[in-house]
N, C-alpha and C positions, 0 to 999 in steps of 0.2 A: 553362298547367299541365294535364297529362293528368288527365281525370276518372276516378274509380273507377267500375267497373260495379256492378251490383246485388249481385253475389256477393262483391265486395271491400269489406268493411267497414273502418272506420277502425282497423285493427290495425297497429301499428308493429313487431310481432314477426314479421318475415318469415322468419326461419330457424327451422325446426322440428327439434329434436334427435331423432334416431332411435336408440333403443337396439336395435341390430341383434341382438346376442346374445340379449337377452330376447325379442325378437320371434320369432326363428327357433327358439328353444328351447321355445316354447309348444306344447303338444299340440294345442290348438284351432286354432292357426294352421297347423300341419302337416297337419291334416285337410282344409284348404280346397283346392278345385280351383284351378287356375291363374288362371282368370278371376275367381273369388271372391277370391283373394288380391289381385289387381290392384284390384278394386272396394273392398276393405278399405283399401288404401293411399290410393286416391282419396278415400274418405270422410274419412279422417284428415286429409288435406291440406286439404280444404274446411272441416272443422271448425276446424283451426288458424287459418285466415284469418278465421274468424268468432268468434274469442275462445274456441275450444274447444267450440263447440256447433254442432249442425245443427238446422234446423227439423223438428219432429216430423212435420208434414204432408208433408215432402219425402221422408221415409224410410218412411212407413207404407203407401203405395199404389204399385202397380206402374207407373202412368203417370208419377208424379213421379220414381220411381227410374230409369225409362228415360231421362229427360232428364238426370238427375244423373250417371248412369254411362255413358250412350250405349250402351245395350243394348236387346234386344227384350223383349217383355212376359214371355215364359217365363223368361228369365234374370233379369229384374228381380224376379220373385216368388221365385226361388231365392236371390238375393242378400239379399232382405229376411229370408228364413227362416234362412239359414246365416251371414249376416254381421251385419246390423243387430240382429236379435233376440238374437244371441250376444254381440256385443262392445260394444253400446251400451245405455244405460239412459236412462229419461226423468227429467227434473228436476221434473216436475209443472207446468211452466210453458210447455208447448208446445215444448220443446226436448229433444234427446237428446245424450248425450256419452259418451265413452269414459273410464272411471275413471282408467286409467293415464295417458292423454294429458292429462287435466284436472290431475293432480298435477304433471306436467312443465310444463304451461303456467303454472300459478301460481308455480312455482319460477323459471322464466325471467322472468316478469313482475316478480317481486319484485327479482331481480338487476338488471333493466333500470331499474327505478325508482330503485334505489340509485345506479346509474351516472349516471343523468340528474341526480339531486340533487347528486352530486359534481361533475359538469361545470358545473352552474349556480353552485356555490360558487366553483369555480376561475375562472369567467368574471367573477363579481362581484369577486373579489380582484384580478384583473388589470385589468379595465376599469372597475371602480367602479359596476357596474350589477347589478341582480338578475335581469334577463332574459337573453336569449341574447347571445352575443358580438357586437360590432359588425361591420359589413360589411367586406369586404376593403379598400375605398377608405379608410374611416375608420381601419382598423387600420394601413394603410401610412402614412397621414398622421401618426399618433401615433408610429409607429416612427421615421419620419424626423425628427420634431420632439419628442423625448422631453421629459418634464417634468424640470426641474432637480432634482438630488438634494439632499436636505436637508444642511445643513452639520453636520459632526460636533460633538458636544457637547464643549466645551473643558473641562468639569468632569469628564469621564470620566477616571479614573486611568489614567495611561500605564504600560503594561507594558514593562519593559526586555527586550530580546532575551536569550535564554539566553547565558551566558558560555561562549565556546569553550574547550575543554580546552587547557592549555599544550602547546607542542610538545616532544617528547622530545629530549633532548640528542643522541641518536643520529641525529637528523634535522637538526641544525644545520648550516648552511654555515659556512665559515671567517669570513665577514663577520658572521654572526649570533653566532658564538662571540666575536669581538672586541667586539661590542656588549654581550654579556652581561658580559664582563670589565669594561667601562667602567661598566655599570650597577651592578655589585657593588662598584665602587671609588669610590662617591660620597663617602665620607668620607676618601679619599686613604690607604687602608690601605697601598697600594703606590705607589711613585713611577711616573712614566710609563716610565722605563727598566726598572724591575722588571716592570711590566705587559708590556712588549715581550718580556722574557726569559721570563716566564711563558707568554705566547702562543706564543713560538717553540718552547718545549719540548713543550707539549701539542698542537701542530699538526704535529709531525713525523710523516710518513706511514709506514705499514708497507710491507712488500713488495707488498701488494695495493692500496696507495694510501689506506688508511683512516687518518685522523688519530688520534693517540694517545688523545685524550680520548674518542673514540667507541668505543674498544676497552675502556673501563672498564665494569664491571658496574653500578656506582652512580656518581653524579656530583652534586656540589654545588659550584658555582664559588666561592662565598664561602668555604666551608670549605677548599677546596683552596688558595685565596689565603692564608688564615690560616696553613695548614700551611707554605706556601712562605716566608712572612715569618718564622715562628718557627724553621724548620729551615735556611733558606738565608740569607735576607737579614739575619737577626739573629745569624748565625754559630753557630747551635745545631747541634752535631754529634750523630749517632746514638750510642746507647750501644753499647759493645763487645759483640759476640755477639748483638745484637738482630736481629729479623726485618727483612728488607729489603723495603720497599714501594716503589711507584713514586715516591712523594714523596721517600723517602730517596735513591733512585737519582738523582733530579733534583737533590737537594741536593749529593750527592757529585760529580756531573758538573759542577755549576756552579763547584765550587772548583778544577777542574783548569785549568792554564794553557792559554790559547788555546781555551777551550771554544767560543766563538762562531765560531771559524774551523775547527772540525772538519769534515771532509768527511762527506757523507751516509753513515750506517751506523756511523760511529765511536762515536756515542752508544749505539747498541744493543750494540755490542761491549763497551763499557765497562760498561754495565749488566749484561750477561751475566757479565762478569768478576767482578762483585761477588758472584756465586754464589748459587744456589738459595735456601734458606730462611735461611741465616745470613750475616751480614756478615763477610767475611774480613779487613776492614781494621782499622786502629787498632793492630795488633800490630807494632810496630817499623816505622816508616816510614809514609808516607801511604797512603791507600786506592789512589791511582794506582800506587804502587810495588807494593802487594799484588796489584793486578790484573795488572801486568806480570809479577810473579813467577809467578802462576798460569798465564798464557799461556806462559811459558817452561818450565813443568814442575814448579814447586814454590815454596812461600812461603818467605820469608826468616825 
């Protein structure tokens, strides 16, 4: 290990902060000659490596100053008068120091001590020791052979994962829609044949290929099935002059002969023939006759 020389004391603060703006804005500093300014910085650096102090006997006579700054006797006397006596003060114990540098040194020393204590606590927490961290060989051995992790406490209450939000009916696939029908028919509200007819009506695609059930603003499969049972499968007809809903159109279409054999688009034409907001059927003849009459130009 390299030995320290006599001028290098056991000081771990090797980096000296230099307040450049404060240094150059000082009137006293600006009045220094160039060699005096260089001697001033040299003395500050030597003081920093010695804990912020310089030996008083090394700065009070020209011979010692010659060795310290590497100058001749005349320049040494000038440096003592214009630098040491202006920028350094005695502590009464045989040492001199610069007030501003001493404040900075104490501040840096305090921060360094806090950082060192923090590093020691981190090393103790990681390696289980109060001293420095272990050597690289020991660290590598422990990394390659880590200690087994403690088993989890079985008495710790288990937290269930958050319940995902239900999928919107507008995102259902046809297979999912059929499964929803089956899940809503656990009590056999509709027969299997009726469920197939219900599925066939509500999955009829539009011109853009969107199934009918996805085109609705609101959707409740169970309620739609109950409406189908009440208005279709239990032979409940709509009231004359009542508003025509999709469920009513479905009910009317189901009653027409050969409904299941209609070609694509005929159901839509029939639903449109039932007309806007009012049901034109039930007045003389079947709703199918009324729709045909409307298509031909007038109702009977």
